[in-house]
N, C-alpha and C positions, 0 to 999 in steps of 0.2 A: 186808250192813250193814242193820240194822233199828233201829227206835226204840222205846224204852219211855217211860213217863211216870211221874214220881216226885213224892211229896209228903212232908212231915214227918209223923211219927207223931202220932196224936191228932186227925186231921181228923174233923170231925163226920160220922157215918154218913149223915146227910141230905144232905151235900155229896158224900161219897165215892161213894154209889150212883149218882146221876145222872152224876157225872164219869166213873165207870168205864164206864157205858153209852155215853157219847159217845166215849170213847177207843176202845172196841171198834168203833164205827161208823167212826172215823177210821183204823182198821187199825194202831193201836199193837200191838206184839207182846207187851208185858208191862207190868205195873203194879207200881210199887215204892213202898216207904215206908221212910224211915230212922228207926230207933228213936231216941227222945230220952228224957231223964230225966222228962219230963212227958207223954209220949205213946208208947204201945207200937206199934211198927211192925206187929207181927203182928195187932193188933186192927184196924188200918186196912186191911191187905190182906184181912182176913176180910170187911170191908165191900165191898171190890172184888170178892171172889170170887163172892158171890151175884149181883151185878149184871152181871158179865161172865164167865160160866162158861167161855168158850172161850179166855180170855187167860191167859198165864202170870203168876205172881205172884212178887215178889221183895221181900226185906227186908234192910236192912243194920243190923247191930248190933255192939256192942262186947262182947267176951267177959269183960271185967272186971266187967260188970254183969249178965251172963246166963250161967248154967251150961248145959251141954248138956241136963241133966235138966229145968231150968226151961223151956227153949225147947221141948223135946219135950212137956212138959205143956201149954204154951200151944197148940201145934199140935193136940193132941188136944182140948183144951177148945173150941177154935174150929172143930173139924171140918174142918181144912184138909187137902187131899190132899198128902202129902209129895212125890209125883212131879210135882206141878204147881208146886212151890215152889223158887225159887233163894234160898239162904240165904247172904248175904255177911257174913262175920265178920271183925272187925278187932280189933287188940290194945287199942285204947282207951288207958288210962293204965297198962297192964301194964308191969312191969319186964322186961328181957330179952325184948323183944317178939318177935324172930325165933324164939327157942327156945320161947316160949310158944305161938306159932301153929303151929310144927312139932309140938309135943306135943299140942296140942288137937285136931288133925284126927281121930285115931282115936276119941277120946271122942265127938265130934260124929257120926261115922259110926255108932257103936254106938247112940247115943241116937236118931238120926234116920235109920233105914234108908230108902233110896229118895229122900231129899232131896238135891238137888244143892248141894254145898258150894263156895262161892267165897271166895277170900281177898281181903279189902279191903286192897290193897297200894299203898304210896306209894314207898318206897325201892327201889333196885335189887335188894337181896337178897330183899326180900319178893316182888318181882315174879318173881324166879327161883324162889322156893319155890312160888309159885302155879303156875308152869309145870310144875314137876316133880311136885307132889303133889296139887294141888287140882283141882276140876272147872271152874275158871274164875278169872279175875282181875277185880277191880273197882277202877277208878281213881276218884279224887275230886280235884277242884280241879286240873285239868290244862289246858294249852293243847294245841292240835292237835299241835304239834311235840313237846311233852313226852310226850304220849300215844304217839306213834310210838316214842320212845326207850324208854319203859316197856314197850311191846309187844315190842320186840326182846329185852328181858331176860326176859319171859315165854317167848318162843320159845326163847331160849337154855337156860332151865331145862328145858323140855320135851325139847329135843334131848339134853341131858346125861342125862336119864332115859330116853331112847330111847322116847319116847311122842309122840303127836300133840299139838300145841299146843292147849290148851283155849280156849274163847271168852273174849274180852276185853270187859268192860262198863265203863261210866263214867258218873258223874253229870256233866252239864253244866248248871250253874246258868243258868237262862234267864228273862229278863224282857223283856216287850214293851210298848211304849207310851211316853208322855211322861215317866214317872218311872222308866224302866227302869234307867238308869245309877245312880240313887240306891238302888234296890232291890238291885242287884248289889253296890254298894259296902258297904251295910249288912251284907249277909250275909257277904261276904268278910272284912270287918274283924273280925267276931266270930270266925271260924275262924282267922284268922292268929295269934291269940294264945291259942288255946284250950288247947294243951299243947305240950310239946317236939316231939312228932311232927309237928304241924302247923307249928310255927315252923321246924323244920328243912326241912320240905317246901317251904314258901314261899320259904325262902332258896335252895334248889336251883332253884326256878323262876326267881327273879330278875326277876319281872314287877312293874310298878307296881300299887299297890293299886287295886282296882276294875276290873281288866282281865281277870281269869281267869274266863271264862264268856261268856255272850251277853247283851248289853244292846242291844236292837234297837228301832228306832222303829216298825217295821211288819213284816208277815208276810214280805215279800220279803227284807228285811235279816236277819231271823231264820233263814230258810231257807239263805241264803248262809253265814251264820256256822256253823250246825250242820253243813252239808255238809263243812266243813273237817275235821271229826273223823273222817276216813276210817280212822284206825288202830283205831277201836273197832268191834267186831262189833255191839255194841248200844249206841247212844247213848241214855242215859236222860235225858230232858229233866226236870231237877229244877226244879219250878215255883217261881218267885218271884212270887207273886200273892196277893191277898187271899183268905182262906179262905171264899169264897162260890162257889156253883155258877156264877154268871155269870162271875166273874173267872177261875176255874180253867178252865172250858170254853173261854173266849175264848183263853186261852194255849195250851191243847191244840190248838185249831184253827189257831192261827198257827204252831205248831211241828210240825204233823202230818206224818208221812212221806209 
C-alpha cells in the first residue's frame, strides 16, 4: 500500500513544481491530476514531471471530452514518457457507459503504446471490467468499506479472465485544519449532483453529505483516517487546499506516507 498526491488540473506551474519536489522528498510514489473543463490534467502532470523525475505520474480524464488521438497528441506535445504515466479514463457523460469503456480500451492502447491504462470505475460492473481488461482500477468518492467491496469486484473480474488482479487506486479527498469539514462538504456537494453516474454512486454509498473522504483537524487524525483505506493499493490523497505552495505542501506533509 503506497500513497500518491493529487490536485485538480490547471494548477499554476509555479505551485506545481515546488509541490512536486516536496512530495518526492516525502516519498509519495506518484503525482496525479484530475482533468477538468477549465484545466488540463496532462499539463499539470507535465509540470510535476520536470520537478520530480523519479516519481510516477497519473491523470484522470473523461473520454467523452478526450479522444485517444487527442490524448496521444498532448502526451507528445508535453514530452511525457508514456511508460511513466498512469492514464485513468472514465465514461463521463457517455451513454451506455459500460459498452463505451469496453470498446474504448483498444483505441487507447493503439494510440498510447506503453501507457498504463486504468479504468475509472464506480459501479460493480465497471469494477469487474477493470479487473478483466484494464491495467488497473481507479475509485473515486469511496469510504474504506465501499473500497473493499469494489476491490472484490475487480478481483472477481480478474479471476473470470484468468489473470492476476491489477492494482487498485483511489482518490481520497483530504482536508486538514480548522476549515477541513467545510472544504470536504463543498467539494462533495458539487459532485453529488454532477451527473447521473455520480448521483447513482452516492445513492449506493448511502453516506451523509460531507462524510466521504478525510476532514481532519491535524496530522495524526489525517493519518488514522487515511490508514483505513487498506483496500487500495495506492491511496491518492486528493488535496482540498488553497492553490498555493504553502497550503499544498502543508497538506502533503500532513498526509505523507
